[in-house]
ZALUMMI-587651 format. One line per field, with one value per residue (C-alpha): residue number from 1; y, x, z; residue in one letter. Coordinates in steps of 0.1 Angstrom, whole numbers. Each point is the difference from the previous one (the first is absolute). Example, Ala and Ser with C-alpha at 12.3 -4.5 7.8 and 13.67 -1.06 7.14 Angstrom:
# ZALUMMI-587651
num: (1, 2)
yy: (-45, 34)
xx: (123, 14)
zz: (78, -7)
residu: (A, S)
END
This chain:
# ZALUMMI-587651
num: (1, 2, 3, 4, 5, 6, 7, 8, 9, 10, 11, 12, 13, 14, 15, 16, 17, 18, 19, 20, 21, 22, 23, 24, 25, 26, 27, 28, 29, 30, 31, 32, 33, 34, 35, 36, 37, 38, 39, 40, 41, 42, 43, 44, 45, 46, 47, 48, 49, 50, 51, 52, 53, 54, 55, 56, 57, 58, 59, 60, 61, 62, 63, 64, 65, 66, 67, 68, 69, 70, 71, 72, 73, 74, 75, 76, 77, 78, 79, 80, 81, 82, 83, 84, 85, 86, 87, 88, 89, 90, 91, 92, 93, 94, 95, 96, 97, 98, 99, 100, 101, 102, 103, 104, 105, 106, 107, 108, 109, 110, 111, 112, 113, 114, 115, 116, 117, 118, 119, 120, 121, 122, 123, 124, 125, 126, 127, 128, 129, 130, 131, 132, 133, 134, 135, 136, 137, 138, 139, 140, 141, 142, 143, 144, 145, 146, 147, 148, 149, 150, 151, 152, 153, 154, 155, 156, 157, 158, 159, 160, 161, 162, 163, 164, 165, 166, 167, 168, 169, 170, 171, 172, 173, 174, 175, 176, 177, 178, 179, 180, 181, 182, 183, 184, 185, 186, 187, 188, 189, 190, 191, 192, 193, 194, 195, 196, 197, 198, 199, 200, 201, 202, 203, 204, 205, 206, 207, 208, 209, 210, 211, 212, 213, 214, 215, 216, 217, 218, 219, 220, 221, 222, 223, 224, 225, 226, 227, 228, 229, 230, 231, 232, 233, 234, 235, 236, 237, 238, 239, 240, 241, 242, 243, 244, 245, 246, 247, 248, 249, 250, 251, 252, 253, 254, 255, 256, 257, 258, 259, 260, 261, 262, 263, 264, 265, 266, 267, 268, 269, 270, 271, 272, 273, 274, 275, 276, 277, 278, 279, 280, 281, 282, 283, 284, 285, 286, 287, 288, 289, 290, 291, 292, 293, 294, 295, 296, 297, 298, 299, 300, 301, 302, 303, 304, 305, 306, 307, 308, 309, 310, 311, 312, 313, 314, 315, 316, 317, 318, 319, 320, 321, 322, 323, 324, 325, 326, 327, 328, 329, 330, 331, 332, 333, 334, 335, 336, 337, 338, 339, 340, 341, 342, 343, 344, 345, 346, 347, 348, 349, 350, 351, 352, 353, 354, 355, 356, 357, 358, 359, 360, 361, 362, 363, 364, 365, 366, 367, 368, 369, 370, 371, 372, 373, 374, 375, 376, 377, 378, 379, 380, 381, 382, 383, 384, 385, 386, 387, 388, 389, 390, 391, 392, 393, 394, 395, 396, 397, 398, 399, 400, 401, 402, 403, 404, 405, 406, 407, 408, 409, 410, 411, 412, 413, 414, 415, 416, 417, 418, 419, 420, 421, 422, 423, 424, 425, 426, 427, 428, 429, 430, 431, 432, 433, 434, 435, 436, 437, 438, 439, 440, 441, 442, 443, 444, 445, 446, 447, 448, 449, 450, 451, 452, 453, 454, 455, 456, 457, 458, 459, 460, 461, 462, 463, 464, 465, 466, 467, 468, 469, 470, 471, 472, 473, 474, 475, 476, 477, 478, 479, 480, 481, 482, 483, 484, 485, 486, 487, 488, 489, 490, 491, 492, 493)
yy: (-842, 35, 30, 18, 36, 8, -15, 7, 7, 7, 26, 15, 5, 10, 24, 36, -10, -31, 19, 27, -25, -20, 33, 13, -32, 0, 37, -6, -31, 18, 30, -22, -20, 28, 21, -30, -13, 30, 30, 23, -5, 2, 33, 15, -8, 12, 33, 5, -11, -30, -35, -34, 1, 35, -19, -9, 7, 3, 37, 0, -8, 37, 5, -23, 12, -2, -24, 13, -14, 22, -19, -33, 15, 15, -34, -20, -29, -15, 29, -6, -37, -12, -38, -15, -1, -38, -2, 17, -25, 24, 37, 23, 35, 29, 14, 27, 21, 32, -8, -30, -31, -9, -32, -23, -33, -29, -25, -33, 17, 30, -22, -17, 34, 11, -33, 3, 36, -9, -30, 22, 24, -29, -15, 35, 2, -33, -25, -35, -29, -18, 26, 13, 35, 15, 22, 27, 22, -8, -26, 18, 29, 16, -15, -4, -35, -16, 16, -15, -33, -2, 8, -25, -28, 8, -2, -31, 17, -15, 26, 10, 18, 18, 30, 32, 6, -20, 8, -26, -28, 15, -3, -34, -12, 15, -17, -35, -2, 14, 27, 17, 27, 23, 21, 29, 38, 14, 17, -34, -12, 27, -16, -33, 14, 15, -33, -17, 24, -1, -39, -2, -23, -6, -13, -14, -15, 32, 16, 18, 26, 12, 31, 20, 20, 29, 21, -2, 18, -15, 7, -22, -27, 0, -2, -29, -20, 5, -13, -28, -10, 0, 18, 21, 5, 25, -14, 21, -4, 12, -12, 18, -17, -34, -2, -1, -9, 6, 31, -14, 3, 8, -23, -5, 25, 27, 21, 5, -18, -25, 4, -31, 16, -29, 5, 38, 32, 25, 38, 31, 31, 34, -3, 33, -1, -37, 8, -27, 4, -10, -28, 11, 27, -6, -2, -22, -35, -13, -37, -17, -37, -24, -33, 5, -11, 8, 36, 11, 35, 25, 30, -4, 29, -15, 33, -15, 21, -13, 2, -24, -7, -23, -22, -17, -34, -2, -17, -27, -8, 12, 25, 22, 33, 7, 28, 15, -13, 20, 33, 10, 7, 30, 3, -5, 30, 22, 39, 14, 37, 2, -34, -27, -36, -36, -23, -21, 30, 2, -38, 4, 30, -18, -32, 21, 8, -25, -15, 8, -30, -9, 8, 35, 20, 34, 18, 26, 27, 27, 31, 29, -9, -5, -35, -11, -33, -18, -30, -27, -25, -29, 3, -14, 17, 29, 14, 33, 21, 26, -26, -11, 36, 13, -28, 3, 37, -7, -26, 13, 38, 8, -11, -24, -4, -34, -25, -29, -32, -30, -31, -20, 26, 14, -18, -32, -14, -33, 15, 31, 24, 32, 25, 31, 10, 30, 16, 32, 22, -12, 20, 27, 3, -33, -31, -28, -25, -29, 23, 0, -20, -25, -27, 14, -4, -35, 13, 3, 35, 12, -7, -26, -32, -30, 15, 32, -15, 34, 15, 27, 10, -1, 31, 31, -14, 23, 26, 0, 3, -22, -25, 27, -9, 20, -12, -28, 9, 35, 12, -24, -35, -14, 28, -25, -29, -13, -3, 19, -16, -30, 1, 27, 4, 34, 28, 27, 28)
xx: (-328, 17, -22, -11, 15, -20, -31, 12, 38, 3, -26, 7, 38, 1, 27, -10, 5, -21, -27, 0, -5, -29, -16, 2, -15, -27, -8, -3, -22, -22, -6, -7, -24, -19, -3, -12, -26, -14, -18, 7, 39, -2, -19, 23, 31, -15, -9, 37, 11, 18, 0, 15, 27, 13, 12, 35, 20, -9, 6, -33, -23, -7, -14, -31, -30, -5, -28, -17, -24, -26, 5, -8, -31, -12, 4, -16, -5, 22, 7, 37, -1, 24, -11, -34, -21, 0, 37, -5, 5, -4, -5, 4, -11, 3, -29, -10, -6, 10, -13, -5, 21, 34, -2, 30, -5, 23, 8, 17, 33, -9, -6, 33, 17, -16, 9, 36, 3, -16, 24, 29, -12, -5, 33, 16, -16, 13, -26, 9, -20, -22, 0, -33, -12, -32, -20, -19, -16, -35, -6, -23, -1, 29, 33, 19, -10, 1, 35, 16, -18, 12, 36, -1, -13, 27, 28, -14, -8, -25, -27, -22, -30, -14, -14, -7, -14, -6, 33, -1, -3, 28, 22, -11, 7, 35, 7, -15, 16, 33, -4, 33, -12, -32, -14, -21, -2, 22, -29, -14, 33, -5, -33, 15, 25, -27, -16, 30, 8, -34, 2, 37, 7, 32, 6, 35, -3, -9, 30, -12, -27, -7, -20, -16, -31, 10, 30, 17, 29, 32, -10, -32, 22, 24, -28, -18, 32, 11, -34, -7, 38, -1, 16, -25, 0, -18, -17, -11, -27, -34, -32, 12, 34, -16, -1, 21, 36, 0, 22, 24, 9, 30, 25, 19, 26, -25, 11, -31, -28, 14, -23, 0, 16, -5, -37, -5, 18, 2, -1, -2, -18, -8, -35, -11, 16, 6, 36, 26, 21, 35, 10, -2, -27, -33, -29, -30, 6, -9, -1, -1, -7, 20, -15, -39, -25, -36, 5, 36, 7, 22, 14, -24, 1, -4, -3, 27, 27, 37, 33, 25, 27, 22, 5, 30, 1, -15, 18, -23, 11, -30, 3, -25, -13, -7, -23, -5, -27, -33, 0, -35, -23, -5, -36, 4, 24, -17, 6, -8, 9, 23, 19, 2, 2, -11, -18, 32, 19, -27, 4, 39, -4, -25, 20, 30, -21, 3, -33, -18, -15, -2, -38, -7, -24, 6, -33, -2, -25, -11, -14, -10, 27, 28, 15, 9, 7, -4, 23, -16, 24, 1, 23, 9, -8, 22, 2, -16, -13, 26, 27, -14, -8, 36, 17, -21, 7, 37, -2, -28, 3, -36, -20, -30, -28, -7, -12, 17, -19, 3, 17, -25, -26, 7, -18, 16, -8, 7, 20, 20, 0, -18, 24, -15, -36, -16, -29, -21, -9, -28, -30, 10, 34, 12, 12, -24, 9, 21, 4, -22, -32, -10, 27, 22, 30, -11, -18, -36, -14, 6, -26, -16, 10, -22, -21, -9, -7, 10, -28, 23, 8, 37, 19, 0, -27, -27, -8, 27, -25, -27, 4, 8, 34, 31, 23, 21, 32, -12, -1, -1, 7, -28, -26, -23, 11, 20, 38, 19, 0, 23, 13, 26, 26, 11, -14, 19, -21)
zz: (393, -7, 8, -29, -4, -32, -15, -37, 3, -36, -3, 34, -8, -37, -10, -11, -37, 4, 17, -26, -29, 19, 7, -37, -12, 25, -7, -37, 5, 24, -21, -30, 19, 16, -32, -20, 24, 18, -14, 30, -2, -39, 3, 26, -21, -33, 18, 9, -35, 16, -15, 11, -25, 14, 31, -9, 33, 35, -4, -21, 29, 10, -36, 11, 19, 38, 15, 31, 26, -17, -32, 19, 16, -35, -18, 28, 3, -30, -23, 2, -7, -27, -2, -7, 32, -4, 9, 35, 28, 30, 7, 31, 6, 24, 21, -23, 31, -18, -36, -21, 11, -14, -17, -8, -20, -3, -25, 9, -9, 21, 30, -5, -1, 31, 18, -13, 15, 32, 4, -5, 27, 25, -5, 3, 33, 12, -8, -10, -17, 26, 26, 13, -12, 12, -23, 18, -29, -10, -27, -24, -26, 17, -13, 33, 12, -35, -7, 31, -6, -38, 11, 28, -22, -25, 25, 17, 33, 26, -5, 28, -17, 31, -17, 19, 34, 33, 15, 27, -27, -19, 29, 8, -35, 0, 32, -8, -33, 8, -25, -11, -23, -3, -27, 11, 2, 27, 19, 7, 13, 27, 9, 4, 22, 23, 4, 6, 28, 15, 1, 7, -32, -19, -34, 0, -34, -19, -16, -32, -8, -34, 2, -30, -10, 21, 7, 34, 17, 10, 36, -3, -17, 29, 25, -17, -5, 37, 14, -24, -3, -38, -29, -19, -37, -21, -30, -29, -27, -9, -20, -31, -2, 7, 38, 30, -4, -39, 3, 27, 38, 20, 13, 33, -11, 3, -29, -20, -18, -25, -31, -21, -30, -24, 5, 2, -12, 28, -8, 24, -13, 13, 14, -14, -36, -7, -9, 7, 31, 6, 24, 35, -3, 17, -25, -11, -7, -35, -9, -34, 2, -24, 2, 9, -26, 12, 10, -5, 12, -20, 21, 27, 24, 36, 19, 24, 9, 1, -17, -17, 27, -19, -32, 14, 14, 36, 30, -4, -35, -20, -28, -17, 11, 36, 12, 33, 21, -8, 18, -8, -29, -22, 11, 37, 9, 25, 2, 33, 9, -28, 10, -26, 15, -4, 23, 2, 15, 28, 8, 2, 23, 24, 2, 15, 29, 30, 9, -32, -17, -36, -6, -11, -22, -19, -1, -28, 4, -24, 16, -23, -24, 26, 5, 36, 15, 31, 9, 21, 16, 25, 27, 34, 33, 5, -35, -3, -28, 6, -4, -34, -11, 8, -18, -32, 1, 1, -29, -23, 7, 13, 30, -9, 24, 12, 24, 22, 1, 22, -16, -20, -5, -36, -26, -17, -33, -16, -30, -5, 29, -8, 12, -17, 7, -17, 18, -4, 29, 21, 14, 27, -19, 13, -17, 2, 26, -16, -31, -31, -2, 28, -2, -28, 24, 11, 31, 9, 6, 34, 27, -21, 18, -10, -27, 18, 34, 16, -21, -13, -36, -11, 12, -21, -24, -9, 26, 25, 30, -14, 27, 27, -1, -8, -28, 11, 20, 7, 35, 28, -11, 22, -6, -18, 20, -29, -3, -27, -34, -5, 36, -8, 26, -11, -22, -19, -15)
residu: (X, X, X, X, X, X, X, X, X, X, X, X, X, X, X, X, X, X, X, X, X, X, X, X, X, X, X, X, X, X, X, X, X, X, X, X, X, X, X, X, X, X, X, X, X, X, X, X, X, X, X, X, X, X, X, X, X, X, X, X, X, X, X, X, X, X, X, X, X, X, X, X, X, X, X, X, X, X, X, X, X, X, X, X, X, X, X, X, X, X, X, X, X, X, X, X, X, X, X, X, X, X, X, X, X, X, X, X, X, X, X, X, X, X, X, X, X, X, X, X, X, X, X, X, X, X, X, X, X, X, X, X, X, X, X, X, X, X, X, X, X, X, X, X, X, X, X, X, X, X, X, X, X, X, X, X, X, X, X, X, X, X, X, X, X, X, X, X, X, X, X, X, X, X, X, X, X, X, X, X, X, X, X, X, X, X, X, X, X, X, X, X, X, X, X, X, X, X, X, X, X, X, X, X, X, X, X, X, X, X, X, X, X, X, X, X, X, X, X, X, X, X, X, X, X, X, X, X, X, X, X, X, X, X, X, X, X, X, X, X, X, X, X, X, X, X, X, X, X, X, X, X, X, X, X, X, X, X, X, X, X, X, X, X, X, X, X, X, X, X, X, X, X, X, X, X, X, X, X, X, X, X, X, X, X, X, X, X, X, X, X, X, X, X, X, X, X, X, X, X, X, X, X, X, X, X, X, X, X, X, X, X, X, X, X, X, X, X, X, X, X, X, X, X, X, X, X, X, X, X, X, X, X, X, X, X, X, X, X, X, X, X, X, X, X, X, X, X, X, X, X, X, X, X, X, X, X, X, X, X, X, X, X, X, X, X, X, X, X, X, X, X, X, X, X, X, X, X, X, X, X, X, X, X, X, X, X, X, X, X, X, X, X, X, X, X, X, X, X, X, X, X, X, X, X, X, X, X, X, X, X, X, X, X, X, X, X, X, X, X, X, X, X, X, X, X, X, X, X, X, X, X, X, X, X, X, X, X, X, X, X, X, X, X, X, X, X, X, X, X, X, X, X, X, X, X, X, X, X, X, X, X, X, X, X, X, X, X, X, X, X, X, X, X, X, X, X, X, X, X, X, X, X, X, X, X, X, X, X, X, X, X, X)
END
């Protein structure tokens, strides 16, 4: 049987004129639907003096109001719903860790649209009907596990619904069922590699990795590909647009994320003013859905930063708009000592240092109104704090403090890696061990062991001398008969 190059060749290879016609029809339909069936959308449009009949061309899109994450939270749980609740067949939502959760509801047609987009992504990555695909995101309220599953069913893959965690079992399943492709976050792929190296395991059947939900650098991609023997693909999508894969993925040509342009209109705007930006200029990505029913999005501001790299036919044969892989978010830019940078730039710089491993954390500390950072990174023996500091100075323009950790000692999670941790100064003017409240970085408080078997409070909590001990890592490492926090190999202060 001939291998599939496309899942939906007609939709994925439309001419520019065909796409424009499909987008205009979808835009008009979506605006009419939202205005007629949702009070929030109707109120927003009325406030701007905009009406569905005003949308006559694609150029009229900027006349419509933006939608934001705050709007989703303010209308929790279903204030943006545009169909009767009885028509909902599934829902997913974000964690709500920084506010009310973001809820996305699905009709049967919405689930079919999600499956269609995911099947396109999986074929673009090289998966073929009947091949085994292991799904590693959690099956639950988060959308990742179900998104990969819906696509796998639509494409006719052999779905291995492993869900998250239990790395040893994940590896065993991949080996036993000759899994060709995996869907995961890239930081979990790094954990799989660690265990494979520890146990001297190979996975010769594994060829494809589809990674989403977190940005990752080309350097990390190269490392993961080399060790796992795969081609790694970056898949894009979010709860608000309908879930993982809804807004596209990159192809083997590595020239941008293919946005499914028959399903979404892509804009790039100035994050500060909202003004439209020309192709090639970096700004905030804005999506308008064209086919979704339950909760369509019109001009949704993603906070993701990218640029339109092309509207021409790609080497893979697909048409439509391509955007650069996400470079960061409007809300995660850090400013330290007058230097602006994004966490992804730290990752890129770290991965250029021989012996530095993919696990790292950026600790943001606020002291008397001044922002500073510490960069904790795992590295092999021989890597020193000076080496890391010197390279980061060359790449970022300032010298961050930081610690070198033994391999395997920084916290791991089952989902997205928590790369940036914000902390307040601890007692005695020192950051609390493990940063933030106990366990906020996924580690127990220092010196606590098994539920306080050492009989000591967490370091730097309360009075610094309440246990007769100096704050952690101060003075002689063995002054209290305890090792420095987290088995640090080198300290830069």
